[in-house]
OpenMM code with the backbone's topology and positions (N, CA, C; nanometers):
from openmm import Vec3, app, unit

residues = "MET SER ALA GLY GLN ASP SER HIS PRO TYR SER GLY PRO ASP PRO LYS PRO GLU PRO THR LEU ASN THR LEU PRO SER GLU LEU ARG ARG LEU ILE VAL SER HIS LEU ALA PRO ASP PRO ASP HIS LEU HIS PRO GLY CYS LYS ARG HIS LEU GLN SER ALA ASN LEU ALA HIS SER CYS LEU ARG GLU TRP VAL ARG GLU TYR LEU PHE GLN ASP MET ALA LEU ASN HIS VAL LEU VAL GLY MET SER SER HIS LEU GLU CYS PHE LEU ALA CYS ILE SER GLN ILE PRO ASN MET GLN VAL THR ARG LEU LEU LEU THR ILE GLN GLY ILE ALA GLY THR HIS GLY ASN CYS ASP TRP HIS GLY ASP THR GLY SER ALA GLY THR ALA ARG".split()
positions = [
    Vec3(2.3221, -1.6800, 3.2370),
    Vec3(2.3392, -1.5402, 3.2711),
    Vec3(2.4623, -1.5228, 3.3579),
    Vec3(2.5289, -1.4152, 3.3384),
    Vec3(2.6460, -1.3887, 3.4203),
    Vec3(2.6042, -1.3159, 3.5471),
    Vec3(2.6951, -1.2971, 3.6377),
    Vec3(2.6652, -1.2353, 3.7667),
    Vec3(2.6305, -1.0876, 3.7513),
    Vec3(2.6718, -1.0213, 3.6453),
    Vec3(2.6466, -0.8795, 3.6274),
    Vec3(2.5142, -0.8491, 3.5590),
    Vec3(2.4418, -0.9500, 3.5127),
    Vec3(2.3173, -0.9261, 3.4418),
    Vec3(2.1987, -0.9399, 3.5353),
    Vec3(2.0895, -0.8673, 3.5034),
    Vec3(1.9656, -0.8789, 3.5802),
    Vec3(1.8946, -1.0075, 3.5437),
    Vec3(1.8111, -1.0516, 3.6353),
    Vec3(1.7304, -1.1691, 3.6069),
    Vec3(1.6022, -1.1304, 3.5336),
    Vec3(1.5759, -0.9979, 3.5172),
    Vec3(1.4568, -0.9505, 3.4471),
    Vec3(1.4800, -0.9565, 3.2968),
    Vec3(1.3763, -0.9924, 3.2207),
    Vec3(1.3945, -0.9952, 3.0754),
    Vec3(1.4089, -0.8550, 3.0170),
    Vec3(1.3528, -0.7526, 3.0857),
    Vec3(1.3631, -0.6147, 3.0385),
    Vec3(1.4897, -0.5551, 3.0972),
    Vec3(1.5823, -0.5170, 3.0140),
    Vec3(1.7100, -0.4684, 3.0652),
    Vec3(1.7232, -0.3167, 3.0566),
    Vec3(1.6172, -0.2444, 3.0154),
    Vec3(1.6226, -0.0985, 3.0049),
    Vec3(1.6052, -0.0334, 3.1407),
    Vec3(1.5908, 0.0990, 3.1411),
    Vec3(1.5704, 0.1696, 3.2680),
    Vec3(1.4363, 0.1301, 3.3297),
    Vec3(1.4280, 0.1497, 3.4599),
    Vec3(1.3042, 0.1150, 3.5301),
    Vec3(1.1894, 0.1995, 3.4761),
    Vec3(1.0716, 0.1383, 3.4574),
    Vec3(0.9580, 0.2165, 3.4074),
    Vec3(0.9135, 0.3187, 3.5118),
    Vec3(0.8643, 0.4328, 3.4630),
    Vec3(0.8174, 0.5375, 3.5531),
    Vec3(0.6862, 0.4944, 3.6164),
    Vec3(0.6625, 0.5358, 3.7397),
    Vec3(0.5350, 0.5011, 3.8034),
    Vec3(0.4196, 0.5741, 3.7348),
    Vec3(0.3007, 0.5183, 3.7513),
    Vec3(0.1805, 0.5797, 3.6951),
    Vec3(0.1635, 0.7194, 3.7541),
    Vec3(0.1285, 0.8191, 3.6723),
    Vec3(0.1074, 0.9536, 3.7275),
    Vec3(-0.0195, 0.9583, 3.8126),
    Vec3(-0.0148, 1.0364, 3.9170),
    Vec3(-0.1310, 1.0587, 4.0025),
    Vec3(-0.1600, 1.2081, 4.0035),
    Vec3(-0.2715, 1.2458, 4.0634),
    Vec3(-0.3044, 1.3882, 4.0703),
    Vec3(-0.1973, 1.4666, 4.1445),
    Vec3(-0.1383, 1.4051, 4.2453),
    Vec3(-0.0352, 1.4743, 4.3237),
    Vec3(0.0919, 1.4991, 4.2437),
    Vec3(0.1202, 1.4122, 4.1459),
    Vec3(0.2448, 1.4260, 4.0708),
    Vec3(0.2291, 1.5083, 3.9436),
    Vec3(0.1060, 1.5427, 3.9069),
    Vec3(0.0844, 1.6233, 3.7865),
    Vec3(0.1291, 1.7671, 3.8101),
    Vec3(0.1750, 1.8338, 3.7062),
    Vec3(0.2092, 1.9761, 3.7209),
    Vec3(0.0853, 2.0589, 3.7540),
    Vec3(0.1080, 2.1704, 3.8164),
    Vec3(-0.0011, 2.2566, 3.8598),
    Vec3(-0.0877, 2.3031, 3.7424),
    Vec3(-0.0271, 2.3269, 3.6271),
    Vec3(-0.1029, 2.3726, 3.5102),
    Vec3(-0.2028, 2.2665, 3.4649),
    Vec3(-0.1645, 2.1391, 3.4714),
    Vec3(-0.2569, 2.0318, 3.4330),
    Vec3(-0.3698, 2.0172, 3.5342),
    Vec3(-0.3387, 2.0358, 3.6613),
    Vec3(-0.4454, 2.0300, 3.7624),
    Vec3(-0.5439, 2.1445, 3.7417),
    Vec3(-0.4939, 2.2593, 3.7001),
    Vec3(-0.5844, 2.3712, 3.6718),
    Vec3(-0.6758, 2.3380, 3.5540),
    Vec3(-0.6229, 2.2726, 3.4512),
    Vec3(-0.7066, 2.2315, 3.3383),
    Vec3(-0.8143, 2.1327, 3.3817),
    Vec3(-0.7789, 2.0404, 3.4689),
    Vec3(-0.8768, 1.9436, 3.5192),
    Vec3(-0.9884, 2.0160, 3.5918),
    Vec3(-0.9518, 2.1089, 3.6781),
    Vec3(-1.0526, 2.1828, 3.7547),
    Vec3(-1.1381, 2.2687, 3.6620),
    Vec3(-1.0790, 2.3272, 3.5594),
    Vec3(-1.1573, 2.4116, 3.4681),
    Vec3(-1.2610, 2.3301, 3.3924),
    Vec3(-1.2331, 2.2027, 3.3675),
    Vec3(-1.3325, 2.1170, 3.3011),
    Vec3(-1.4454, 2.0778, 3.3956),
    Vec3(-1.4219, 2.0829, 3.5250),
    Vec3(-1.5274, 2.0539, 3.6222),
    Vec3(-1.6189, 2.1734, 3.6439),
    Vec3(-1.5713, 2.2926, 3.6092),
    Vec3(-1.6493, 2.4148, 3.6317),
    Vec3(-1.7655, 2.4220, 3.5331),
    Vec3(-1.8816, 2.4687, 3.5798),
    Vec3(-1.9967, 2.4802, 3.4898),
    Vec3(-1.9821, 2.5984, 3.3940),
    Vec3(-2.0591, 2.5939, 3.2883),
    Vec3(-2.0631, 2.7027, 3.1914),
    Vec3(-2.1270, 2.8243, 3.2574),
    Vec3(-2.0628, 2.9403, 3.2554),
    Vec3(-2.1198, 3.0583, 3.3228),
    Vec3(-2.2571, 3.0993, 3.2692),
    Vec3(-2.2898, 3.0605, 3.1471),
    Vec3(-2.4201, 3.0954, 3.0909),
    Vec3(-2.5317, 3.0044, 3.1395),
    Vec3(-2.4974, 2.8932, 3.2018),
    Vec3(-2.5982, 2.7964, 3.2456),
    Vec3(-2.5824, 2.7627, 3.3932),
    Vec3(-2.5754, 2.8640, 3.4769),
    Vec3(-2.5626, 2.8420, 3.6205),
    Vec3(-2.6991, 2.8126, 3.6808),
    Vec3(-2.7038, 2.7159, 3.7701),
    Vec3(-2.8263, 2.6798, 3.8413),
    Vec3(-2.7857, 2.6193, 3.9746),
    Vec3(-2.8776, 2.6092, 4.0696),
    Vec3(-2.8423, 2.5503, 4.1992),
    Vec3(-2.7896, 2.4075, 4.1822),
    Vec3(-2.6776, 2.3800, 4.2438),
    Vec3(-2.6171, 2.2471, 4.2387),
    Vec3(-2.5237, 2.2248, 4.1217),
    Vec3(-2.5025, 2.3260, 4.0377),
    Vec3(-2.4189, 2.3056, 3.9191),
    Vec3(-2.2697, 2.2972, 3.9525),
    Vec3(-2.2319, 2.3364, 4.0721),
    Vec3(-2.0906, 2.3307, 4.1105),
    Vec3(-2.0623, 2.2122, 4.2028),
    Vec3(-2.1472, 2.1119, 4.1960),
    Vec3(-2.1327, 1.9935, 4.2810),
    Vec3(-2.0001, 1.9222, 4.2549),
    Vec3(-1.9597, 1.9128, 4.1273),
    Vec3(-1.8347, 1.8444, 4.0941),
    Vec3(-1.7135, 1.9200, 4.1492),
    Vec3(-1.7206, 2.0518, 4.1470),
    Vec3(-1.6116, 2.1308, 4.2051),
    Vec3(-1.6041, 2.1106, 4.3554),
    Vec3(-1.7196, 2.1061, 4.4214),
    Vec3(-1.7217, 2.0843, 4.5659),
    Vec3(-1.6654, 1.9467, 4.5999),
    Vec3(-1.6993, 1.8459, 4.5202),
    Vec3(-1.6467, 1.7112, 4.5440),
    Vec3(-1.4961, 1.7070, 4.5241),
    Vec3(-1.4477, 1.7742, 4.4199),
    Vec3(-1.3034, 1.7773, 4.3953),
    Vec3(-1.2308, 1.8482, 4.5081),
    Vec3(-1.2919, 1.9516, 4.5631),
    Vec3(-1.2312, 2.0256, 4.6733),
    Vec3(-1.2191, 1.9375, 4.7965),
    Vec3(-1.3203, 1.8552, 4.8214),
    Vec3(-1.3174, 1.7677, 4.9386),
    Vec3(-1.2306, 1.6451, 4.9169),
    Vec3(-1.2315, 1.5901, 4.7968),
    Vec3(-1.1663, 1.4615, 4.7734),
    Vec3(-1.0166, 1.4721, 4.7474),
    Vec3(-0.9728, 1.5764, 4.6816),
    Vec3(-0.8332, 1.5840, 4.6392),
    Vec3(-0.7703, 1.7133, 4.6901),
    Vec3(-0.6842, 1.7009, 4.7868),
    Vec3(-0.6211, 1.8201, 4.8442),
    Vec3(-0.5326, 1.8919, 4.7426),
    Vec3(-0.4802, 1.8203, 4.6448),
    Vec3(-0.3933, 1.8856, 4.5467),
    Vec3(-0.4721, 1.9726, 4.4485),
    Vec3(-0.6037, 1.9529, 4.4380),
    Vec3(-0.6850, 2.0352, 4.3484),
    Vec3(-0.7350, 2.1621, 4.4156),
    Vec3(-0.7208, 2.1710, 4.5467),
    Vec3(-0.7748, 2.2855, 4.6204),
    Vec3(-0.7138, 2.4180, 4.5789),
    Vec3(-0.5910, 2.4150, 4.5298),
    Vec3(-0.5278, 2.5407, 4.4906),
    Vec3(-0.6023, 2.6078, 4.3754),
    Vec3(-0.6734, 2.5307, 4.2913),
    Vec3(-0.7452, 2.5876, 4.1772),
    Vec3(-0.8963, 2.5835, 4.1937),
    Vec3(-0.9480, 2.4990, 4.2809),
    Vec3(-1.0936, 2.4865, 4.2941),
    Vec3(-1.1553, 2.6179, 4.3392),
    Vec3(-1.0923, 2.6852, 4.4334),
    Vec3(-1.1499, 2.8101, 4.4854),
    Vec3(-1.1678, 2.9148, 4.3763),
    Vec3(-1.0764, 2.9174, 4.2811),
    Vec3(-1.0851, 3.0154, 4.1727),
    Vec3(-1.2136, 2.9967, 4.0922),
    Vec3(-1.2523, 2.8725, 4.0687),
    Vec3(-1.3713, 2.8445, 3.9890),
    Vec3(-1.4962, 2.8301, 4.0746),
    Vec3(-1.4800, 2.7879, 4.1995),
    Vec3(-1.5954, 2.7663, 4.2862),
    Vec3(-1.6635, 2.8976, 4.3211),
    Vec3(-1.5858, 3.0006, 4.3468),
    Vec3(-1.6421, 3.1287, 4.3870),
    Vec3(-1.6539, 3.2268, 4.2708),
    Vec3(-1.6284, 3.1797, 4.1509),
    Vec3(-1.6442, 3.2637, 4.0331),
    Vec3(-1.7931, 3.2849, 4.0070),
    Vec3(-1.8301, 3.3975, 3.9578),
    Vec3(-1.9690, 3.4317, 3.9237),
    Vec3(-2.0604, 3.4357, 4.0448),
    Vec3(-2.0057, 3.4610, 4.1626),
    Vec3(-2.0885, 3.4774, 4.2815),
    Vec3(-2.0988, 3.6259, 4.3123),
    Vec3(-2.2131, 3.6659, 4.3592),
    Vec3(-2.2319, 3.8053, 4.3991),
    Vec3(-2.1823, 3.8212, 4.5414),
    Vec3(-2.0706, 3.8865, 4.5566),
    Vec3(-2.0131, 3.9098, 4.6886),
    Vec3(-2.0158, 4.0594, 4.7167),
    Vec3(-2.0700, 4.0938, 4.8294),
    Vec3(-2.0735, 4.2340, 4.8694),
    Vec3(-1.9449, 4.2681, 4.9422),
    Vec3(-1.8853, 4.3777, 4.9065),
    Vec3(-1.7618, 4.4218, 4.9697),
    Vec3(-1.7886, 4.5515, 5.0447),
    Vec3(-1.7394, 4.5593, 5.1645),
    Vec3(-1.7524, 4.6797, 5.2459),
    Vec3(-1.6123, 4.7331, 5.2694),
    Vec3(-1.5930, 4.8595, 5.2385),
    Vec3(-1.4633, 4.9213, 5.2613),
    Vec3(-1.4380, 4.9360, 5.4101),
    Vec3(-1.3125, 4.9309, 5.4490),
    Vec3(-1.2758, 4.9476, 5.5885),
    Vec3(-1.3205, 5.0856, 5.6344),
    Vec3(-1.3904, 5.0897, 5.7470),
    Vec3(-1.4382, 5.2156, 5.8008),
    Vec3(-1.5747, 5.2581, 5.7494),
    Vec3(-1.6334, 5.1822, 5.6581),
    Vec3(-1.7628, 5.2200, 5.6013),
    Vec3(-1.8791, 5.1468, 5.6676),
    Vec3(-1.8523, 5.0567, 5.7611),
    Vec3(-1.9611, 4.9801, 5.8219),
    Vec3(-2.0578, 5.0698, 5.8980),
    Vec3(-2.0123, 5.1841, 5.9453),
    Vec3(-2.1024, 5.2743, 6.0172),
    Vec3(-2.2054, 5.3365, 5.9239),
    Vec3(-2.1798, 5.3370, 5.7946),
    Vec3(-2.2722, 5.3965, 5.6987),
    Vec3(-2.3769, 5.2972, 5.6488),
    Vec3(-2.3624, 5.1692, 5.6805),
    Vec3(-2.4565, 5.0700, 5.6295),
    Vec3(-2.5948, 5.0867, 5.6894),
    Vec3(-2.6043, 5.1203, 5.8176),
    Vec3(-2.7355, 5.1391, 5.8790),
    Vec3(-2.8073, 5.2571, 5.8151),
    Vec3(-2.7351, 5.3628, 5.7841),
    Vec3(-2.7944, 5.4789, 5.7164),
    Vec3(-2.8424, 5.4385, 5.5773),
    Vec3(-2.7659, 5.3567, 5.5089),
    Vec3(-2.8035, 5.3088, 5.3763),
    Vec3(-2.9316, 5.2273, 5.3835),
    Vec3(-2.9424, 5.1399, 5.4825),
    Vec3(-3.0614, 5.0571, 5.4976),
    Vec3(-3.1826, 5.1427, 5.5303),
    Vec3(-3.1658, 5.2456, 5.6135),
    Vec3(-3.2781, 5.3329, 5.6475),
    Vec3(-3.3264, 5.4081, 5.5242),
    Vec3(-3.2356, 5.4513, 5.4389),
    Vec3(-3.2751, 5.5220, 5.3166),
    Vec3(-3.3491, 5.4293, 5.2208),
    Vec3(-3.3054, 5.3060, 5.2110),
    Vec3(-3.3701, 5.2108, 5.1203),
    Vec3(-3.5102, 5.1768, 5.1683),
    Vec3(-3.5264, 5.1588, 5.2993),
    Vec3(-3.6568, 5.1176, 5.3506),
    Vec3(-3.7621, 5.2274, 5.3352),
    Vec3(-3.7191, 5.3518, 5.3158),
    Vec3(-3.8144, 5.4611, 5.2977),
    Vec3(-3.8645, 5.4701, 5.1540),
    Vec3(-3.7936, 5.4099, 5.0607),
    Vec3(-3.8353, 5.4136, 4.9208),
    Vec3(-3.9399, 5.3044, 4.8996),
    Vec3(-4.0584, 5.3396, 4.8504),
    Vec3(-4.1618, 5.2379, 4.8321),
    Vec3(-4.1253, 5.1380, 4.7218),
    Vec3(-4.1726, 5.0155, 4.7414),
    Vec3(-4.1564, 4.9072, 4.6442),
    Vec3(-4.0106, 4.8717, 4.6161),
    Vec3(-3.9228, 4.8949, 4.7102),
    Vec3(-3.7834, 4.8543, 4.6919),
    Vec3(-3.7662, 4.7118, 4.7418),
    Vec3(-3.7147, 4.6281, 4.6577),
    Vec3(-3.6930, 4.4885, 4.6933),
    Vec3(-3.5470, 4.4614, 4.7287),
    Vec3(-3.4685, 4.5669, 4.7435),
    Vec3(-3.3268, 4.5497, 4.7728),
    Vec3(-3.3060, 4.4950, 4.9130),
    Vec3(-3.3936, 4.5316, 5.0071),
    Vec3(-3.3727, 4.4901, 5.1454),
    Vec3(-3.3784, 4.3388, 5.1606),
    Vec3(-3.4482, 4.2688, 5.0747),
    Vec3(-3.4529, 4.1225, 5.0860),
    Vec3(-3.3214, 4.0589, 5.0410),
    Vec3(-3.2381, 4.1343, 4.9704),
    Vec3(-3.1105, 4.0828, 4.9230),
    Vec3(-2.9960, 4.1090, 5.0196),
    Vec3(-3.0206, 4.1891, 5.1234),
    Vec3(-2.9161, 4.2215, 5.2192),
    Vec3(-2.8980, 4.1084, 5.3185),
    Vec3(-2.7777, 4.0860, 5.3587),
    Vec3(-2.7446, 3.9811, 5.4537),
    Vec3(-2.6629, 4.0426, 5.5658),
    Vec3(-2.7041, 4.0158, 5.6885),
    Vec3(-2.6316, 4.0646, 5.8042),
    Vec3(-2.5511, 3.9494, 5.8614),
    Vec3(-2.4225, 3.9697, 5.8769),
    Vec3(-2.3343, 3.8675, 5.9328),
    Vec3(-2.2863, 3.9167, 6.0675),
    Vec3(-2.3092, 3.8350, 6.1688),
    Vec3(-2.2648, 3.8722, 6.3024),
    Vec3(-2.1192, 3.8317, 6.3188),
    Vec3(-2.0438, 3.9195, 6.3808),
    Vec3(-1.9026, 3.8929, 6.4014),
    Vec3(-1.8762, 3.8280, 6.5355),
    Vec3(-1.7547, 3.7907, 6.5562),
    Vec3(-1.7106, 3.7294, 6.6809),
    Vec3(-1.6232, 3.8309, 6.7536),
    Vec3(-1.6593, 3.8592, 6.8774),
    Vec3(-1.5820, 3.9523, 6.9587),
    Vec3(-1.4887, 3.8729, 7.0480),
    Vec3(-1.3649, 3.9119, 7.0524),
    Vec3(-1.2690, 3.8409, 7.1350),
    Vec3(-1.2243, 3.9237, 7.2531),
    Vec3(-1.2008, 3.8580, 7.3643),
    Vec3(-1.1498, 3.9265, 7.4822),
    Vec3(-1.0197, 3.8610, 7.5229),
    Vec3(-0.9353, 3.9386, 7.5851),
    Vec3(-0.8094, 3.8859, 7.6359),
    Vec3(-0.7999, 3.9273, 7.7811),
    Vec3(-0.8163, 3.8309, 7.8705),
    Vec3(-0.8177, 3.8626, 8.0126),
    Vec3(-0.9406, 3.9456, 8.0440),
    Vec3(-0.9222, 4.0594, 8.1099),
    Vec3(-1.0331, 4.1493, 8.1399),
    Vec3(-1.0448, 4.2620, 8.0378),
    Vec3(-0.9590, 4.2619, 7.9380),
    Vec3(-0.9584, 4.3684, 7.8382),
    Vec3(-1.0444, 4.3276, 7.7192),
    Vec3(-1.1445, 4.4071, 7.6891),
    Vec3(-1.2282, 4.3832, 7.5722),
    Vec3(-1.2140, 4.5026, 7.4803),
    Vec3(-1.1679, 4.4796, 7.3591),
    Vec3(-1.1418, 4.5873, 7.2657),
    Vec3(-1.2701, 4.6479, 7.2103),
    Vec3(-1.3824, 4.5786, 7.2251),
    Vec3(-1.5084, 4.6269, 7.1696),
    Vec3(-1.5996, 4.6873, 7.2753),
    Vec3(-1.5541, 4.6972, 7.4001),
    Vec3(-1.6326, 4.7599, 7.5048),
    Vec3(-1.7420, 4.6728, 7.5620),
    Vec3(-1.7378, 4.5441, 7.5383),
    Vec3(-1.8396, 4.4528, 7.5895),
    Vec3(-1.7731, 4.3593, 7.6891),
    Vec3(-1.8501, 4.3133, 7.7856),
    Vec3(-1.7964, 4.2147, 7.8784),
    Vec3(-1.8436, 4.0779, 7.8351),
    Vec3(-1.7636, 3.9807, 7.8588),
    Vec3(-1.7989, 3.8442, 7.8201),
    Vec3(-1.6733, 3.7662, 7.7908),
    Vec3(-1.6914, 3.6429, 7.7548),
    Vec3(-1.5766, 3.5572, 7.7296),
    Vec3(-1.5372, 3.5656, 7.5830),
    Vec3(-1.4218, 3.5110, 7.5530),
    Vec3(-1.3746, 3.5100, 7.4151),
    Vec3(-1.4698, 3.4277, 7.3302),
    Vec3(-1.4978, 3.4763, 7.2129),
    Vec3(-1.5870, 3.4049, 7.1233),
    Vec3(-1.7324, 3.4430, 7.1403),
    Vec3(-1.7597, 3.5514, 7.2101),
    Vec3(-1.8973, 3.5954, 7.2265),
    Vec3(-1.9505, 3.6436, 7.0925),
    Vec3(-2.0633, 3.5903, 7.0521),
    Vec3(-2.1223, 3.6304, 6.9240),
    Vec3(-2.2022, 3.7579, 6.9412),
    Vec3(-2.1908, 3.8463, 6.8444),
    Vec3(-2.2667, 3.9720, 6.8468),
    Vec3(-2.3554, 3.9780, 6.7262),
] * unit.nanometer
topology = app.Topology()
chain = topology.addChain("A")
for resn in residues:
    res = topology.addResidue(resn, chain)
    for name in ("N", "CA", "C"):
        topology.addAtom(name, app.Element.getBySymbol(name[0]), res)
């Protein structure tokens, strides 16, 4: 062999490294996540376990996991400024006999923050007080 030749028997370009999840294009990662998603017609408790595992195990899949993980979930939306009407809504429902809607309602307590002695919600306490 001359000084200009490689000592390797393969003289072509260097082989490409094995692809990993991080190096795959975003569209392929979305396809992978879509195959982990359960069939919407056969939803049952625990059917999204593979999506949850992918979300925890591979940070590069997180961009698409949320789209499928929270799909087909019943999420209640409250318009800004309408929270004052929810108590009236609950009172009207509880007066109707045999209504099972009240068992489906969920109350979420918020976190009130204070800055110094100023409390924007009119309550005294430290930052992070649960209401």
